[in-house]
Structure formats: structure tokens, C-alpha cells
C-alpha positions in Angstrom: 0.1 -0.1 0.1 1.2 3.6 -0.7 1.5 6.3 1.4 -1.1 8.8 1.5 0.1 12.4 -0.6 -2.7 13.8 -1.5 -1.0 16.6 -2.4 1.1 14.1 -4.4 -2.1 13.2 -6.5 -3.4 16.7 -6.9 0.2 17.7 -8.4 -0.6 15.0 -10.8 -3.4 15.9 -11.2 -2.7 19.7 -12.0 0.0 18.9 -14.5 -1.7 16.8 -16.3 -4.3 19.7 -17.1 -6.9 17.5 -15.5 -10.1 20.0 -14.5 -11.5 18.7 -11.3 -13.1 19.9 -7.8 -12.0 18.0 -4.4 -14.6 16.6 -2.7 -15.1 15.0 0.6 -13.0 14.6 3.3 -10.3 16.3 2.1 -12.4 18.9 1.1 -13.9 19.7 4.5 -10.3 19.5 6.0 -9.8 21.9 3.8 -12.4 23.9 4.7 -11.5 24.0 8.3 -13.5 20.5 9.6 -11.3 18.4 12.1 -11.6 15.1 9.7 -9.0 12.6 9.1 -9.7 10.7 5.8 -7.6 8.2 4.2 -7.8 9.0 0.8 -9.0 11.5 -2.0 -12.4 12.0 -3.4 -12.3 13.9 -6.6 -15.4 14.9 -9.3 -13.7 15.6 -12.9 -15.3 17.1 -15.7 -16.4 14.9 -18.2 -15.8 16.0 -21.4 -13.7 14.1 -23.8 -10.5 16.1 -23.5 -10.8 16.6 -19.7 -11.2 12.5 -19.6 -8.2 11.9 -22.3 -6.3 14.2 -19.6 -7.5 12.3 -16.4 -6.4 8.8 -18.3 -3.1 10.3 -18.5 -2.2 11.6 -14.9 -3.8 7.8 -13.8 -1.2 6.6 -15.7 1.7 8.6 -14.4 0.1 7.5 -11.1 0.1 3.5 -11.6 -3.9 3.8 -10.7 -5.3 0.7 -10.5 -8.7 -0.9 -9.1 -8.7 -0.8 -5.1 -10.4 -4.0 -4.3 -11.0 -5.9 -0.8 -9.3 -8.7 -2.3 -6.4 -7.2 -3.9 -4.5 -5.3 -2.4 -2.5 -4.1 -4.4 -5.1 -3.5 -6.6 -6.1 -4.9 -10.1 -5.0 -3.7 -13.0 -7.3 -2.0 -16.2 -7.1 -0.3 -19.5 -7.1 3.3 -18.8 -8.8 4.9 -21.0 -11.0 7.8 -21.2 -13.5 5.6 -23.0 -13.0 2.9 -19.9 -13.2 6.2 -17.3 -16.7 7.5 -18.9 -18.1 4.0 -18.5 -18.7 4.2 -14.8 -19.6 6.9 -12.8 -17.4 6.2 -9.8 -13.7 4.9 -9.4 -12.2 3.8 -6.6 -8.3 3.7 -7.2 -5.1 2.9 -5.8 -2.4 4.9 -7.0 2.0 5.0 -6.4 0.4 8.2 -3.7 -2.2 6.5 -2.2 -6.1 5.8 -2.3 -7.6 8.0 -4.9 -12.0 8.0 -5.3 -13.3 9.5 -8.6 -17.0 10.7 -8.6 -18.8 12.0 -11.8 -22.0 13.0 -10.2 -21.9 12.6 -6.4 -24.8 11.6 -4.6 -26.9 14.7 -4.5 -25.3 16.9 -7.1 -24.8 17.7 -10.5 -21.5 16.7 -10.9 -18.4 19.2 -11.8 -20.4 21.8 -13.3 -22.9 22.0 -9.8 -19.6 21.7 -7.5 -17.3 23.8 -9.2 -20.0 26.9 -9.3 -19.5 27.1 -5.7 -16.0 26.3 -5.0 -13.1 28.2 -4.5 -9.1 27.6 -5.5 -7.5 26.6 -1.9 -3.6 26.8 -2.0 -2.5 22.9 -0.8 0.9 23.2 -0.7 3.6 26.5 -0.5 6.6 24.6 -2.1 6.2 24.7 -4.9 2.6 26.8 -4.8 -0.4 24.2 -6.1 -4.0 25.7 -6.0 -7.1 23.9 -6.8 -10.8 24.0 -6.8 -12.4 23.0 -3.5 -16.0 22.2 -3.0 -17.7 24.2 -0.3 -18.1 23.0 2.7 -22.3 23.2 2.1 -21.4 21.0 -1.0 -20.0 18.4 0.8 -22.5 17.9 3.5 -25.1 17.9 0.8 -23.6 14.9 -1.2 -22.6 13.5 2.5 -26.3 13.5 3.9 -27.6 12.9 0.1 -24.9 9.4 0.4 -26.6 8.7 4.1 -23.8 5.9 4.8 -23.6 5.8 8.3 -19.8 7.2 8.1 -21.2 10.6 6.4 -24.1 10.2 9.4 -21.7 10.5 11.8 -19.5 13.0 10.5 -22.7 15.3 9.9 -22.5 17.1 12.7 -19.0 18.0 13.1 -19.4 19.3 9.2 -22.6 21.5 10.1 -20.8 22.6 13.5 -17.7 23.9 11.2 -19.7 25.2 8.8 -21.8 27.7 11.4 -18.2 28.6 12.9 -16.9 29.4 9.3 -20.4 31.8 8.4 -20.3 33.2 11.8 -16.6 34.0 10.8 -16.6 35.2 7.3 -20.3 35.0 6.3 -22.3 32.6 4.0 -20.0 30.4 2.0 
């Protein structure tokens, strides 16, 4: 299993000019929620050019399908056509686990999430800024997913959103 390096994954996506929005636990953490997560979730744009760039980035990351029975993952053809064949992918990469969700629960996908996202700096050396979903959108998606782990995180996410809105105004 690769050491978890979400900034490393984001840098490879950025360097391949993949258009995406960071969602899930990493987005919540970047927005101030004290959550712990061991994977990076992103929503990529689903147009053909972006899927080609995504396929190149995933190839560079040595992406493989993540399965419970295969700790090193399962190889698959990483092409734009293959990526377009499913709405979600759970992957293991040379830099840790990466989940792709083209239309996360409760959202309209990339355009919907990008509309209320912000470019946030995730690394200083060298500088790296990426699009990060709003905390309200993270909450909306996790509520719609309804998984036990998402329900457990809701009080903390809502409290963080209230604190951020009190300090900065609505996000």
C-alpha cells in the first residue's frame, strides 16, 4: 500500500491539466473541519478532452482498481473511454487511494460543484492551488449518500459550517 500523499495526487492531476473539484473529507478538512481521511475524492469534468487528460494522469500515478481482495489493486485499461463507462472509480495509486465520482450523490456533478467551489492553496513548495468544493456542497453530498460514516460526520461538518459562516459570512 502506497503512503497517502493527497498533495502529490493533486499535483499530478494539476500537471496533466485535469479539471476537477476536490470533494469529500479532504475538501471538508481544507474548509476547516477536523476530519481524518485516508483517501482523496475528486469530481472530474466528464468531457472527452478532460477524460483523456485524466487517463494520462492516472497512468502516471500507476492507478489500479481498489478491491478488498487485492491489496495491490487490479490493473485495468486506463483510457478516456473506460473512464466514461462508470460514474465512480475507487483506485489505488502510487501516492495513495483516489476516488473519482463524476456525479456525487446529491449533486449535478462537476459544473454544479465548480460553481460554488474556490481555488485554495494546498501546498506552498512549490505553490499549488486547486478547486475545492464548498463545505455546504460537501454536506449536501454526504447527506444524500446517507452512509453510516457520513451520518456520523454530519454534526462536526455542520458545526464547522456554522463557525465558518459566523466568522466569514455564508460560504
